[in-house]
C-alpha positions as CSV (number, residue, x, y, z in Angstrom):
1,X,34.8,29.1,14.5
2,X,37.2,26.1,14.6
3,X,34.6,24.0,16.3
4,X,32.0,25.0,13.6
5,X,34.5,24.0,10.9
6,X,35.1,20.7,12.5
7,X,31.4,20.0,12.7
8,X,30.8,21.0,9.1
9,X,33.7,18.8,8.1
10,X,32.3,15.8,10.0
11,X,28.9,16.3,8.4
12,X,30.3,16.5,4.9
13,X,32.3,13.3,5.6
14,X,29.2,11.5,6.8
15,X,27.2,12.7,3.7
16,X,29.9,11.6,1.3
17,X,30.2,8.2,3.1
18,X,26.5,7.6,2.9
19,X,26.5,8.7,-0.8
20,X,29.3,6.2,-1.6
21,X,27.4,3.4,0.3
22,X,24.3,4.2,-1.7
23,X,26.1,4.2,-4.9
24,X,27.8,0.9,-4.2
25,X,24.6,-0.7,-3.1
26,X,22.8,0.5,-6.3
27,X,25.6,-0.9,-8.4
28,X,25.5,-4.3,-6.7
29,X,21.7,-4.5,-6.9
30,X,21.6,-3.7,-10.5
31,X,24.3,-6.0,-11.6
32,X,24.4,-9.0,-9.2
33,X,21.0,-10.9,-9.0
34,X,21.9,-12.9,-5.9
35,X,20.9,-16.4,-5.1
36,X,17.4,-17.4,-5.8
37,X,15.2,-18.8,-3.1
38,X,14.4,-22.5,-2.6
39,X,10.6,-22.2,-3.2
40,X,9.9,-25.6,-1.7
41,X,10.7,-24.0,1.7
42,X,8.8,-20.8,1.2
43,X,5.9,-20.5,3.7
44,X,4.7,-16.9,3.3
45,X,1.3,-17.2,1.4
46,X,1.8,-13.8,-0.2
47,X,4.9,-14.9,-2.1
48,X,4.0,-16.1,-5.5
49,X,5.9,-19.5,-5.6
50,X,4.7,-20.2,-9.2
51,X,6.2,-17.0,-10.4
52,X,3.0,-15.4,-11.4
53,X,2.8,-11.6,-10.6
54,X,-0.6,-10.8,-9.1
55,X,-2.8,-7.8,-10.0
56,X,-3.6,-5.5,-7.1
57,X,-6.2,-2.7,-7.5
58,X,-4.6,0.4,-5.8
59,X,-7.1,2.5,-4.0
60,X,-9.6,0.0,-5.5
61,X,-8.6,1.1,-9.1
62,X,-8.7,4.8,-8.7
63,X,-7.9,5.6,-12.3
64,X,-11.1,3.9,-13.6
65,X,-13.6,4.6,-10.8
66,X,-13.8,6.9,-7.8
67,X,-11.0,5.7,-5.5
68,X,-11.8,3.9,-2.3
69,X,-15.5,3.7,-3.0
70,X,-17.9,0.7,-3.1
71,X,-18.5,1.8,-6.8
72,X,-14.8,1.1,-7.6
73,X,-14.9,-2.3,-6.0
74,X,-18.1,-3.1,-8.0
75,X,-16.3,-2.0,-11.1
76,X,-13.6,-4.5,-10.5
77,X,-15.8,-7.4,-9.5
78,X,-18.3,-6.9,-12.3
79,X,-15.8,-6.4,-15.1
80,X,-15.6,-9.0,-17.8
81,X,-12.3,-7.7,-19.1
82,X,-10.0,-8.1,-16.0
83,X,-9.7,-9.8,-12.7
84,X,-8.1,-8.6,-9.5
85,X,-6.2,-10.8,-7.0
86,X,-5.5,-8.3,-4.3
87,X,-7.3,-5.2,-3.2
88,X,-5.4,-2.2,-1.7
89,X,-7.0,0.5,0.1
90,X,-6.6,3.0,3.0
91,X,-8.3,3.5,6.3
92,X,-9.1,6.4,8.6
93,X,-11.0,6.4,11.9
94,X,-14.0,8.6,12.4
95,X,-14.9,10.5,15.6
96,X,-17.2,7.6,16.6
97,X,-14.7,4.9,16.1
98,X,-15.6,3.6,12.6
99,X,-13.1,2.8,9.9
100,X,-13.8,4.3,6.5
101,X,-11.9,4.1,3.3
102,X,-10.0,7.3,2.4
103,X,-6.4,7.9,1.2
104,X,-5.7,11.6,2.1
105,X,-5.5,13.0,5.6
106,X,-8.4,15.2,4.7
107,X,-11.6,14.9,2.6
108,X,-11.0,18.0,0.5
109,X,-9.5,16.4,-2.7
110,X,-11.9,13.5,-3.4
111,X,-15.2,14.8,-2.0
112,X,-17.4,17.9,-1.7
113,X,-16.5,18.4,2.0
114,X,-15.4,21.9,1.6
115,X,-18.8,23.0,0.1
116,X,-20.8,20.8,2.3
117,X,-19.2,21.6,5.7
118,X,-18.1,25.1,4.8
119,X,-14.6,24.6,5.9
120,X,-11.3,23.3,4.4
121,X,-9.0,20.5,5.6
122,X,-11.7,18.4,7.0
123,X,-10.2,15.4,8.7
124,X,-12.3,12.1,9.0
125,X,-11.4,12.0,12.7
126,X,-13.4,15.2,13.4
127,X,-16.7,13.9,11.9
128,X,-19.0,10.9,12.7
129,X,-19.6,8.2,10.1
130,X,-23.2,9.5,9.7
131,X,-21.9,13.0,8.9
132,X,-19.4,11.6,6.3
133,X,-22.2,9.6,4.6
134,X,-23.6,13.0,3.5
135,X,-20.6,13.6,1.2
136,X,-20.2,12.8,-2.4
137,X,-17.0,10.7,-2.7
138,X,-17.1,10.8,-6.4
139,X,-17.2,14.6,-6.7
140,X,-13.7,15.1,-8.1
141,X,-13.3,11.8,-10.0
142,X,-12.0,12.5,-13.5
143,X,-12.6,9.9,-16.2
144,X,-10.2,9.0,-19.1
145,X,-12.1,11.6,-21.3
146,X,-11.5,14.4,-18.8
147,X,-15.1,14.4,-17.6
148,X,-16.4,14.6,-14.0
149,X,-19.4,12.3,-14.2
150,X,-20.4,12.6,-10.5
151,X,-19.7,16.2,-9.8
152,X,-22.4,18.3,-8.3
153,X,-24.4,15.4,-6.8
154,X,-25.8,16.3,-3.4
155,X,-28.3,14.9,-0.9
156,X,-30.4,12.1,-2.3
157,X,-28.8,12.4,-5.7
158,X,-25.6,10.7,-4.4
159,X,-25.6,7.0,-5.1
160,X,-25.1,4.9,-2.1
161,X,-21.9,3.3,-3.5
162,X,-20.4,6.8,-3.8
163,X,-20.8,7.6,-0.1
164,X,-18.3,6.9,2.8
165,X,-17.9,3.2,3.1
166,X,-17.0,1.1,6.1
167,X,-14.2,-1.5,6.1
168,X,-16.6,-4.3,7.1
169,X,-19.0,-3.4,4.3
170,X,-16.2,-3.6,1.7
171,X,-14.8,-6.9,3.0
172,X,-18.4,-8.4,3.3
173,X,-19.1,-7.3,-0.3
174,X,-15.8,-8.7,-1.8
175,X,-15.9,-12.0,0.2
176,X,-19.4,-12.6,-1.0
177,X,-18.0,-12.5,-4.5
178,X,-14.9,-14.6,-4.1
179,X,-11.7,-15.1,-2.0
180,X,-9.2,-12.3,-2.2
181,X,-6.1,-11.0,-0.4
182,X,-5.8,-7.5,0.9
183,X,-3.3,-4.8,1.3
184,X,-4.7,-2.3,4.0
185,X,-3.0,0.8,5.1
186,X,-3.8,2.7,8.3
187,X,-3.2,6.5,7.6
188,X,-3.7,7.7,11.2
189,X,-0.9,8.2,13.6
190,X,-0.8,8.3,17.4
191,X,-3.9,7.4,19.4
192,X,-6.1,7.5,16.4
193,X,-3.8,5.1,14.6
194,X,-3.9,2.8,17.7
195,X,-7.6,2.9,17.8
196,X,-7.7,2.1,14.0
197,X,-5.4,-0.9,14.6
198,X,-7.7,-2.2,17.2
199,X,-10.7,-1.9,15.0
200,X,-8.9,-3.4,12.0
201,X,-7.7,-6.4,14.0
202,X,-11.2,-7.0,15.4
203,X,-12.9,-6.8,11.9
204,X,-10.4,-9.1,10.1
205,X,-10.1,-11.6,12.8
206,X,-13.9,-11.9,13.1
207,X,-14.0,-12.7,9.4
208,X,-11.0,-15.2,9.6
209,X,-9.0,-13.0,7.3
210,X,-5.8,-12.6,9.2
211,X,-3.8,-14.7,6.7
212,X,-5.3,-12.7,3.9
213,X,-4.4,-9.2,5.0
214,X,-1.0,-7.5,4.9
215,X,-1.3,-4.4,7.1
216,X,0.9,-1.4,6.4
217,X,1.5,2.1,7.7
218,X,4.0,5.0,7.3
219,X,3.7,5.6,11.0
220,X,6.2,3.5,13.0
221,X,4.4,4.2,16.3
222,X,1.4,2.3,14.9
223,X,3.7,-0.4,13.6
224,X,5.3,-0.8,17.0
225,X,1.8,-0.8,18.6
226,X,0.7,-3.6,16.2
227,X,3.9,-5.7,16.9
228,X,3.2,-5.5,20.6
229,X,-0.6,-6.0,20.7
230,X,-1.3,-8.1,17.5
231,X,1.8,-10.1,16.7
232,X,-0.4,-12.4,14.5
233,X,-1.3,-9.6,12.1
234,X,0.8,-9.8,9.0
235,X,2.5,-6.5,8.1
236,X,4.7,-4.7,5.6
237,X,8.1,-3.1,6.4
238,X,8.2,0.5,7.6
239,X,10.5,3.1,6.0
240,X,13.4,2.6,8.4
241,X,13.0,-1.2,7.9
242,X,13.1,-0.9,4.1
243,X,16.3,1.2,4.3
244,X,18.0,-1.4,6.6
245,X,16.7,-4.2,4.3
246,X,18.2,-2.5,1.2
247,X,21.7,-2.3,2.6
248,X,21.6,-5.9,4.0
249,X,20.3,-7.1,0.6
250,X,23.0,-5.1,-1.4
251,X,25.9,-6.3,0.7
252,X,24.7,-9.9,1.2
253,X,24.4,-9.7,5.0
254,X,22.6,-12.9,6.2
255,X,20.2,-12.1,9.0
256,X,19.7,-14.3,12.0
257,X,16.4,-16.3,12.2
258,X,13.5,-14.1,13.1
259,X,15.4,-10.8,12.4
260,X,12.8,-9.5,9.9
261,X,9.6,-8.8,11.7
262,X,7.4,-8.2,8.6
263,X,5.9,-10.4,5.8
264,X,6.1,-8.0,2.9
265,X,8.0,-5.2,1.3
266,X,5.6,-2.7,-0.2
267,X,7.9,-0.5,-2.2
268,X,8.2,1.8,-5.2
269,X,10.6,0.9,-8.1
270,X,13.4,3.1,-6.8
271,X,14.6,6.6,-6.4
272,X,16.6,8.4,-9.0
273,X,19.7,6.5,-10.3
274,X,21.1,5.6,-6.8
275,X,18.5,3.5,-5.0
276,X,17.5,0.5,-7.1
277,X,14.6,-1.5,-5.8
278,X,13.4,-2.9,-9.2
279,X,15.8,-5.7,-9.6
280,X,16.0,-9.4,-9.1
281,X,18.5,-9.1,-6.2
282,X,16.0,-7.3,-4.1
283,X,13.4,-10.0,-4.8
284,X,15.7,-13.0,-4.5
285,X,16.9,-11.8,-1.1
286,X,13.3,-11.2,0.1
287,X,12.1,-14.5,-1.0
288,X,15.0,-16.4,0.6
289,X,14.0,-14.6,3.9
290,X,10.3,-15.5,3.4
291,X,9.3,-11.9,2.5
292,X,6.9,-11.0,-0.3
293,X,7.7,-8.1,-2.6
294,X,4.7,-5.9,-3.6
295,X,5.3,-2.8,-5.8
296,X,3.4,0.5,-5.9
297,X,2.1,2.5,-7.8
298,X,2.7,0.9,-11.1
299,X,0.7,2.5,-13.9
300,X,3.0,2.2,-16.9
301,X,3.0,-0.9,-19.1
302,X,6.8,-1.0,-19.5
303,X,7.3,-0.9,-15.8
304,X,4.8,-3.7,-15.4
305,X,6.6,-5.8,-17.9
306,X,10.0,-5.2,-16.1
307,X,8.7,-6.1,-12.7
308,X,6.9,-9.2,-14.1
309,X,10.2,-10.4,-15.7
310,X,12.1,-10.1,-12.4
311,X,9.5,-11.9,-10.3
312,X,7.6,-9.3,-8.4
313,X,4.8,-10.9,-6.3
314,X,2.3,-8.2,-7.0
315,X,1.8,-4.9,-8.7
316,X,-0.4,-2.3,-7.1
317,X,-1.9,-0.2,-10.0
318,X,-4.5,2.5,-10.2
319,X,-5.4,0.8,-13.5
320,X,-6.0,-2.8,-12.8
321,X,-7.4,-3.3,-16.2
322,X,-4.1,-2.5,-17.8
323,X,-2.1,-4.5,-15.2
324,X,-4.2,-7.5,-15.9
325,X,-3.7,-7.1,-19.7
326,X,0.1,-6.9,-19.3
327,X,0.6,-9.5,-16.6
328,X,-1.6,-12.0,-18.4
329,X,-0.8,-11.2,-22.0
């Protein structure tokens, strides 16, 4: 019983210490902006040295068109009302080694996979690309008026641009219409994640897009695999790296040269009242260390204004039309 009490006491002490550190870090970040970067020395192409916050279409603009579909990219490219600087989308690998665009770990939410295959929780890695092309990727898209304009389409009724789309087809379409940067996330972990990283590297290197792409993942095993095998592929920080960055930034710890292994922070605005990521200290410290700061998922106009004012490099938004209006207004 005494041993258990000592363990409990130690755990409580650690929790309190972490809470105090987080609170202190949050206060510092909110109140002390830190030293600005010397932008004449910044070399990271994803840092906006002119102070302009760029528009990124999150999931290719999933609020205004079916997410991660060619139709959504066309909607952005063909719009006369807004422009997109950076396209953000997600990748999964199929059973035959193709990279398709999809956010979730299964096809259930966005497609008619449950009805078509007669099963739930259908993962892309269990089907071939040809099988996935049979699905309607606009099945559950809800427009601003609450309608489902593509629901119920099956077989030949499904437009080609609402079917599963390959990474290379998206890049070829976009690059034929301009020059863009990309935020690309690999969703798979383990061996599937490694295979996805191999294929991603092959495709973007063949198209001479290594400098235009910032790769990201929530799976540190895939991050480590990329660091080892593709050190020239630019990447964002993983969750443990963001946490370490936050404390170093808050307490002004200057890193040794080459300490940070990533080119971008892809982060939310913050968590509750303790962790503050939406402030100029976070951005100034990042820019001094040649790191871009890209925020997700920003769909509120007031939040866009705030991040614009503190010098964010880009905002990923499900509504790029609104983001363009705010950032260029």
